[in-house]
Structure formats: C-alpha cells, structure tokens
N, C-alpha and C positions, 0 to 999 in steps of 0.2 A: 893021549890026554883026553880032551873033550871032543867027541866026534861031531858035535853040532857047530863047531867053528868053521868058518870058511878058511880057505888057504890064506895064511898070513894073518889070521884073526888073533885077537888077544883076549885072554880070560883073566879076570881079577877075582881074587878071593878076599872078600870084605870081612873084617873081624878075625882073620886068622893071622897069628903072629908068624914072623919069619922062622924058618927051620932052626932049631936049636934054642929058640927063645922060650923061657919058662916063666911066663907071667904069673899064673895062678900059684905055682909052688913058691915063687918069691913073695907073693902077698901073704901066703900062709906063714912063711918063715918070719916075715915082719910082724904079723899078728902075734905069733908065739913069743916074740921078743918084746911085745908091748909097744911096738913102733907103728902099728897100723890100727887106727881107731875104727874098727868095723862097726861098732855100735853107733857111730855117727853117720854111717852110710845108710843103714836101713833099720827102721824101728816099727814094730807092729802096734797099732792102736785099735781099740774097739771103735766101731762106727759111731757110737755116741760121743766119742772124743774127737770128732772130725775138726772142730775148731782148734783144739790143742795141737793136732797133727799139722794143720796148716800153719799155725803160729810157729811151731818148732821148725818147720821147713823154711819159712820166710826169715827166721832169725838165724838160720845156719846151725841150729842144734842137731838137725838130722837132714840128710840129703834126700832120702827116699822114704817118706812115710807110707806104710802099708795099712790099709783099713781091713779089719777082720770083721766079716759079716756073719755073726752067729745069732 
C-alpha cells in the first residue's frame, strides 16, 4: 500500500468515493433528465459584473460565481 506508513498506521483518502460508487455519472444522468440544475451551481460573469455575481450568490441564484478576467 503506502510505504511511508509506520506499522499499524492508517491512511485516509479524502474526496475519494467508496469502491463501486459512481458519483459523477449519477450527476450527469440527473442533468440529462433535467433533475440537476447545473446552471445554479456555477455561472461565469465578466469582472465588470462583480456586484451582480455577488448579489446572485447571496440570493441563492448561483452557488459558485466565476469571474472572467478578459
């Protein structure tokens, strides 16, 4: 396994689903059925619209506003 562990040590994989779990494929299937509002998770805003991005985030219109610096 991991050679840097001492005898009896424990390793933890953070952010890795258990074997057999298909998180991303399930999200894609939900999105294809219209049951997963991906547009509410992430939306791209021009940097000039930073106030709108912040307002949308605070009101729950979007979870993760991304600013585009162009």
